[in-house]
N, C-alpha and C positions, 0 to 999 in steps of 0.2 A: 458556524454558520455566518453570513452574511447577510444585513438587512437588505431586502429587496428592492429593485432600483426597476422604475417602467414598469409595465401594465401587460409581461408576457404570461400566458395562460398557465399555471400552475402544473408542474411534471413535464414541463418543456424546456428546451433549450435557450439559454437567454437570445441565442442567435436564430432559433426556430428550429424546426426537424429539417434534415438534409432531402427525405423524401417521404413515402407514406407506404408502408408494407402491413399487410394483414398477419402474416405468420413470422413468428419470431424462432430464432433458431432452436431455440433450447423447450418451446410449448410442449406441454404436456408431461415433461419432466417434474418429479418431487422431490425435493430435497430436504431430509431431515437434517437440520442443524443443529448441532449441540455446541458449535462454539462459542468462546468468547473474545474478550480483549479485542485485538485488533486482526492478527493473519486471517482465521479463519471468515471471523463477519465480514472482511474487504473480499475473500473469494467469493461468496456467497452472495454480494453485492451484485457482482458480476453477471452469476448464472440467473438472479433473479431480474435485473434489468435488462438480461436478453432471452426473456420467455420463463423460465422456470418458477415453478409454485415452492418456494423456500418457506418451509416451516421454522420459522427460529424457536427453538425450546430453550426457556426458562423459568425462573422462579423468583418472587418477591422474595421467599425465605433465602436466598444466594443470588443474589442479580448480579448483574457484569459490572464488573469494577468501573468500567469506563461509563456506564450512566449516571454517576457520580461526578464525573470532570466537566467542569467548564458549563455550569449552569447558563442558558441564555438570557439576556439582557441581564446577567448578574444574579439570577433568581434559580438558584439549585433545585433540583427534583429529579424523580426516576425516569420523568418523560423529556427533561429539559436539557439535556446534556447534547451541546452542539458538535463535539467528536462525534457521540455515540449517534446521533442523527445524521450525520454526514457518511459514515460507512456502514448504515443498516438502511438502507433505500431499497424499495420493492422487497418486503418481505412482509409473512403473518407471522405473527406474536403468539405463542401456546404457553400460558404459563402451567407449568407442571412441577410437581415436587416429586423428582427421580428418590427423594431420601424414603419415600412410603411405598410399598411393594406395589401397591395397584396403579401408583404412577409409573412403574418400570413396566408394567401390563399395558398401559396405555401407549407409551412409546413402543413398544414393539408392536402394537397394532399401527402405529404410525409406520414403522421401518416394512411391514406389508405390502402399503400401498407407495413405498417409496422407491427410486431408482438409485438413488445416493444418502448415504448418511456420512456426516462429517463432524471431526470434533477437535478438540485440542487441551483437553483434561490431561491433569498428571496422568502417567502412564499406570493403569489399574484401575482406575474409576470405572469405567466402563463397563471393566468385569465386575466390579462392584455392585452397579446398578442392574445388573443381567443384561448388558448390551453390548457384549464383547463381540468380534467377529464371529466366534465359533457360533455361537447362539444366532446371530441374525442371520448367518447365510442356512440355518435348517429353518428358518422364516419364510426367505425369501433367497433364492439358490443365486440367481443371479446379481444379488445386493452388490453395488460399489461401495467401499467403505472407505475412509481417507482420515487417519490420526497424524495430527501434527504436534511436535514436541520438540523442545529445545535441542536433546538429543537422540532422540529416536528410543523404538520401543523395546528395545534388546540391548546387550550390552552391557559393561562396568558402569556407564554413567545413564543409563535410560532413568531411572526415577530421579533425578537431579530435575530441582526446580529451577525455572530460570526466566529472565525477561527478555527484551532486546540488549540491554546493555551489555548484561553477563553472555548472551549467544555471540554477541559482537566479539567481546573477549578472547572468548573461549574459540571461536571460529577464526579469528587471527588478526582482522581487520584491524582492530585497536592498535596492534603492534605496528600496521603501515598507516596509521592517520597522526598526524601531530608532525612536530618539527624534530630534526635531527639532533640528537642531545637533549632532548628534553621527556616528559614522560607519555605514557601512552595515552590516546584520546579516542571516545566515542565518536559516532558522526553526527551526532545529534536528533532530536525528533523520535520518532517511534521506527526509525530503519532499524531493522530487515523485514516487519512485520508486512509490508505492504508489496515489497518485493517477493515474497513467500508467499504469501495470497493469492497474487498472480501467476507464481508457479505451481500454486494449487490447484488453478484454474485448468491450468496446460496436462496437469496428470491425470485431471477427471476425465478433461477431455479423451486422452487418449486411451483410457479406460474405458469409456462410453463406445469408442469408435470398436476396440476389441471386444465388447459385449455385442455391437450390432453385426459384428463378423463371425462371432463362434457362439453366442449367446451363454457365455461365460463372466460371472461378476470375479470380483477380485478386491484384494486390500492393498492398500496403498501406505507405506510408514514415509512420513516425512521427518526428516529432522534437517531442524531451523538451521543449525551450525554447518551442516555439510552441504545445506542449499548457499549460505553465506561461504564459505571456504571455496567452493565452485565458482564465485564470483571474483576471486583472487588468482586467476591463471598467470601472470606475470609473475607474482611472488611466488607460486607454487612451484611453475617450471623451473624459476631460479632455482631454486633449492633441489630438484629433484635432476637438473641436467648439470649445473654447474657448481651444486653444494655451497650455496652464496646466501646471504640473508640478506636482501636489498635494506629492510628496513625502511624507518620513517623518511619521507623526503619532502616534506610542508607541502607547497604548491610546485615545485618544480617539477621536471620532466628530463630523464635522459637523452632525449632525442631533440629535444626544442628548448630555445632559449632566446627574448623571456618567454618565459610560462610562470604565470605568477598572478597575484592580485593586486592593484597599485591603486593608492589614494586619490580621489578628484576632490575639485572644489567644494567644500560645503561640510556638514556635519555627517561623519560616519557615512560617507559618499565613496562608492568602491567601484574600479573597472576590470575586469578578467579580460586578460590579454594573452594569447597564443600563438609564438611567432615561429613557422617551421623552415623557412629558407632563407636565405640572404636577402635574395630581393625582398621578401615581406620584412626582411627587417628595415631593409632600406627607405621602404615605405613609410613604415612605423616613425624612422628618426624624422623623416622630411614632415610627417604630419604634425611632431611635437616641436620643429623647429630646431633640430639638432642633427642635421645631415652629417655633419664633421666624425659623428660616431660611428657611421655607417664606413666611412673609410678606414677608422683607427683601427690599427693590427691587432688592440684588444678583444675588437668587436666583430671587424669585418667578415669572420667566417664562423662558422656554426662550433666549431671545434674550440674556437678560443673564447667564445662568448659563454660555451659550456664551463671553460678554466677560469674564467673569471665571471660567472654568474650572480657573485654576491655584488660586486662593484657594480656591474651591468644595472642589477635591480635597482640601487639605490640613484643612479644616473636617470633610468626612466623613470622613478617615482616623484623625481625632485620635477621632473616637468608634467607629468599626469596631475600632479596637484593645483595645478594653474587653470585645468579645464575645465569643463563642465562634464559631467559625467556621460550625460545622453547626447550629448551634442558630439563628442568625441567619439563614442560608441558608432554613433552617425558616419562620423567621418571615415572611421576604419573600416567600417562593413563595406562601405563604398567602394574602399579599394581593394575588397575581397580578404580582407584580413578576419581574422577569428578575434571578436572582442565582444563583450557583453556585459550589463550591468549586474554588479551585486545586487540583488532582489530582496527585498523584505515581503514577509508575507502581505501587507498592506500596499504596497507597489505592484504586488502580481493581482490583489485583488481589484485592482483601479485601474489596471492595464487594458487598453483598448483593445489588443489583440487577443488576450486572455479572454475577455467578454465575449469576442467573437468567435472562438473555437466552441466547439462540442460540449465542454468539460462542464462550464457552469449551468447548472438547472434551478429554476423556481420549484420550491420544493414549498407545500401549504400543510401544516403541522397542528393537530388539534390543538398544541399547548403553546408551541411557538410562534405560529403566523407563518406567513409567507416569506421565504428567505431563499437567498440564493445559497446553493449547495453543491460542491465537486461531485459531478459526475464521474462517469467512465472517460478515460482519458484517450479518447479514440473517435475517429471519426468514421463513420459505415457510410459508402454510397447506395446501398442499398437496403438498409436495415436502418430501423429508428427505436432504438433502446425505449423500453416501457418502464417510467418512475414512478414510484409512488413515494410518498413520506416515510421514514422510519415508524415502523409500529411501536406505540404504546405497549409497555409490559401489559403481557396477556389481553392484548384489545381482540384479537381473532381467537380467542379459546373457544368459546361455544360454536361459532362459526367452524372450525376446523373440525371439531370434536364430531359437531353434527352433519356438517355438509361432506366432508370428506372420510371419517372414520364411522359414520353411522350409529354413535350413539344417539340415545332418545334425551328429550328434555329432562326427563326424571331421572333418570341416568348421569345425567350432567349435575342436575342439582346435587344429587346424591354425594358425587365426586368433590362437588365444593363444600358441601356440609363437613364431609369429612379430610377438607384441607388437602385433598391431590391435586386438587386444582388452586394452585397460589403461586 
């Protein structure tokens, strides 16, 4: 999270809402969220911001690992993780110990009033808690359940434990990332979790549409690795059609040159440039003050530029390093060329265009105060997402049990004494 700027109302876009609506598209949906880490929480944040009542089931006995990451202002705590708070907005938290039999009973009662159940535990854990799909559909026949795991629910690899880096590697993307004659590389950050989370939302919408038409619920099995492999169509089709493994290409492209990242003036300043045509290359050369390169037989045509790409990149880099990055980006964009800065996170956080987009939201959290938090990366003309700060662990336990599930205060007190609520 970023310290708040300005005086925008909490829960609103820094730019302000695009419009006002009375009903959100998922209003009335109840989601029992048993997810953790990144992918499922990202998916349910979408659902919550667009109107669903997302009940995040978690436990202080076995808290989400992300709750321990990046304590706000350098102070750690279960409720102070900036990363957790940035991907768990617009939800309620129910602290429930599923390891205790009555914890499973409470969870099944929650399922009985839910439309969606979503989880990403290791294969078999939901069954162990008495929350497998075969059980849940006897409680609510039209329930939609989604399970997300690194390698799916069945097959020889189903029980494999995995995280983003291992999922990337299994799916084939690490083999394509990096430079020729070097070692495989991950692509950084927590990708593919967030791409997978967005795909989960799409799958759930399809299942909801099916239920609305037929009255039938269903089970959705999502393999993170399969989703990542589906995002590599060029590499996969090259194998299927040509029997060829393209391997890593660094920043280069088979159909463009130059197509790379080049140094700019200053410390660790870089510009990305992609040139598609001979005319674009001439414009680039003119801007860099080396118009003679555009007429050089080694570079004048795309085919020869591709053949001499290493030397070409050296020629371009020798000129870009003398230019201010943002000034050069602006000049090239005016000419219609594809060019952009290589931004760091702090560059984006302070970029006027980012701050004017629908994505940065002011959130007021009970422990962390008012901060700018990344919201949904989309602007709707007829929908204003509803944002509330990420819940503290168990913040809404009594509220959910009494208001949604019909437990009495006496029953809730007993469950807490018996360590079912923790």
